[in-house]
C-alpha positions, 0 to 999 in steps of 0.5 A: 490306385495300385494296379497289380499286373499279372503277366503283361504280354502281347503287342498293340493291335496296330502292330506299332508297339511290342515287346523285345528287349535284351536280354529277353526273359518273358515266356511268350517272346522267347517261345515265339523266338524259338520258332524262328530260324535265327534269334537276335544274336543270329543263333538258333534260340531254344526255350528253356522250360523250368520244371515239369514236376509242379502239382499242375495238370501238365507239370509246368507252372501256371500263370495269368497272362494279360494283354497290354491293351487290356491293361491300358483300358484298366489304367483309363478306368482307374483314372476315371475312378480316382477323378470321381466320375460322378460315382459316390465311391469315386476317388477312394484309393484301391489295390486292384488285381489286373488279370484274366482270372484264368491261368495257362501252363507253360505247355499251353502257352507253347501250344498257343505259340505253335498254333499262331506260328504254324511252327514248333517251339524248340525247347528243353526242360530243366530243373525248377527255379528256386521259389517259383510257385506252381500257379499265380492267377489273378482274382480280378473281381475288384477290377470288375466290380469297382472299375467295371473292367474285364479283360477282353483278350485271351491267350490266343489274342495275346500270342497272335498280336505279339507274333504280328508285331514280331513279323513287322519288326523282324528285319530291324531287330535282326530276326530272320524267319524261315519260310 
């Protein structure tokens, strides 16, 4: 079973597991960091937006973001499918897209971060990165029809879970949030 992830994001809802690594390159953790007073290096982080002239509604790239817990659920269902699980089609090898089927622009992600944190995202706009396509959105139809899987969480859920996790781990990671 080949599971093709789109943009895995968020944190486990228990608040015990989340994403923060060095160097961080993913939009949601970077945008969340850009709302805090100090980043991991005790400097004020600023989010770099790559391009504002794409043929998309607001000019920024559009991507499909999928919550890590939805991905975990998809893995369980994929294993059940491979085991056969009493289904006459069970056990067949497949390539399955795991995403929501809904894309969000960089500016929509920034708005979701600002809504979750109540703080502005410090940002600058730079040129496009070479090779970045305007939009990448999953077609999860095969995951839905074969695995009975559908993403349950949306962008707000993803950002909120990442923000909760960041708040729980901020002191151990060297982050200091402003009040």
